[in-house]
N, C-alpha and C positions, 0 to 999 in steps of 0.2 A: 409480302415476301413473310416467310417463317424462318426458325432458325437454324434447318442444315442448309437453306437456300444461303443469309446468312454467311455461316459458317464458313461453307465451301466457298463464295465469294472475299469473305477476310484472308481464308488460305490465299487464294489464288494470290490477291494482292500483295499479300507479304512473304509472293518466294525469294525477293532480292535479298530479305537481311537472315543473317546466321539462321542455322538450323536447328541451335539452342533456345535462339532468341523466340522465333516461330512457335516454337512447339509450344515455349513458355507464356507468351501470349496466346495463342488460341486454346491452352487450358487453362488459364483466367477467363478467356471469355467463355468457355464452356462451364465453368465451375458458375461462374455468373449467372448463366440462361439456370442453372441445375437451383441456387439457392434464392432464386425468384420465385422459384415451379414454373410449371408447363402454362397455368391458366394465366400465367404473365408474361408470354413470350414476348407479344404485342407490346406490350410497354415497356418492355426492356429495349425491343428496337427502336420503339420510336424515340425511346432515351439518348440511345446510341447514335440515331440518325440514320447512317448508312455506315457499310463495311467500310464503302471507300474514306470516309471521314474519321473512323477508327483506325484502320493502315496509316492515314495520313501523321495522325498526330503518334502512333507509334513509329513512325520511319522519323521522323521529325526529332522526336524524344530523346531515340538511340542515336542519331544525328549528332546532336548537341550536346547531350549528357554521356554518354559511355553506357560502359556495361553492365553498369556495379547498381542499378534499383529493381523496382518491380512493376510489375502490369495492374492499374486500376481504371478504376470505371472512367478516371478522370486522364487516361492516356498512363503514358510512362512516369514512373517518380521515383526520386533517389531518396533515400530518408534524409543526408541532409536539408535537402530541399524541402522537406515536407515540413521539420523542425521553423516555426516560426521566434524561433528566441529573440528577444530584443533587451538589449542592457538596462538593469534599474536605473533608475535617478534620482536622487535622494529626496526622499517626502512625496513622492511619484509611481505609481506602478503601471504597466500596461496589460490590458485583461483581450484575449483574443475573445470573440466572438463566436458566433455558428459558423458565420457568413469568411471566418480568415481574417476577418479587418481585426486591426484592435484599436480598443478604447482607451481613454488616457483617463484614470481618474485617480482624484488623490488620495495618497495613503495615510492612515494616520501611524506609519510604523515606530516613530517613537515612542506616540501614548501605548502603543500595546506593548510593549517591550514593558516598560515601566507596568502597567496595571502587570504582567507576565510577572514579573519579580514582584512587584506589592503582594502576590496569593499566593504566591511558592513562602515568602517572608511569614507570611500569616499563618499557612499553613507549617509553617518548619514549628515555627512559636506557639501552636497548639499540640501537635502531632507531639513531639521532640518530649515532651514531661513525661507521656503515655508511654511510649514506648521506647528510649532509653530504658528505664531503671525496669522495664517488665524483660527488654533483651539479656539486659547482665546477667537479673535475677536466672534467669532460663538457663544462661549457659553457663552459667555459677555452679548450679545444680546439677548440669551434665559434665561439668570439667571435676566435680567432685563427685560422679556415679564414676566415671571412667577411673579416676585416681584409686576407687576400690576396687578394679578388676575387669567393672562391667566393658564385654564389647561397645564399641561404638554407637553401634544401631540398638541394642537393647538400653544404654545412658541414653540417649537420643529420646527415646520413645517415653523410659519411666522419668526421664527429667521433665519433660514437657507434660506427664501426667500428675506428678508430682507437684508443678509449679500448679497448676489451675488446681487441682484440689486444694492448695493452702491458699488460695486468692479463692476460691471459694468460701471457705471456713472462714480467713480475714473479713472479707462479706459480710456476714453471716455475724460476728462479732461485732465490728465496728461501724455498718450500713455500709451500702455498694457504694456510697459519694465520698466516702473519710480514710478509705485503705491507704496506708503508705507500703512504700517499700518493706518495711524493717517490718513491717505487723505480717507482710505475707513472708519474711526470714522466720518470724517467731513461730508464727502457725505448722512452717516448713519442718521445723525444728520436733514440732509435736506429733506433727503427721509422723515423721522417721522414726519416732522411740518408741 
């Protein structure tokens, strides 16, 4: 049996279902053959087994599920039925495998959360002493430039530039690792004069 014979037989067997469902099913299997390619038609036919089996699957699924699904290589499926959601139990999780079955694995949910919280706190302790003074310094420079009458875009660009230049000058004077916010402020005043 070739593709044309398979599809003609399937069309004849689906003659008793609604026309829109029949056309959708036939289009799905035409696309399925197209996706497999001409070289793999025999393999697709072997996989589907027979037009009778495919038609029986489609009719059975339509009879039991209504008309709100889609056609797949496994028959007619509805979206809600393909979602295999299992509620999580405390301390355990269910993982879906390739076969669609669920495996039962112990999880370390509580420990994972504690590790994430600890990492966030650690990062905050390291980053905040650097970021906050820099951010406040840049904000102060921009606010001062706005007060002098610069436009918002000009103040932002010039403020970041001046703050960067003042930081570089302070690093040259004090050394890279010992620059404080007040050193940048002092150098900023020098750059503006």
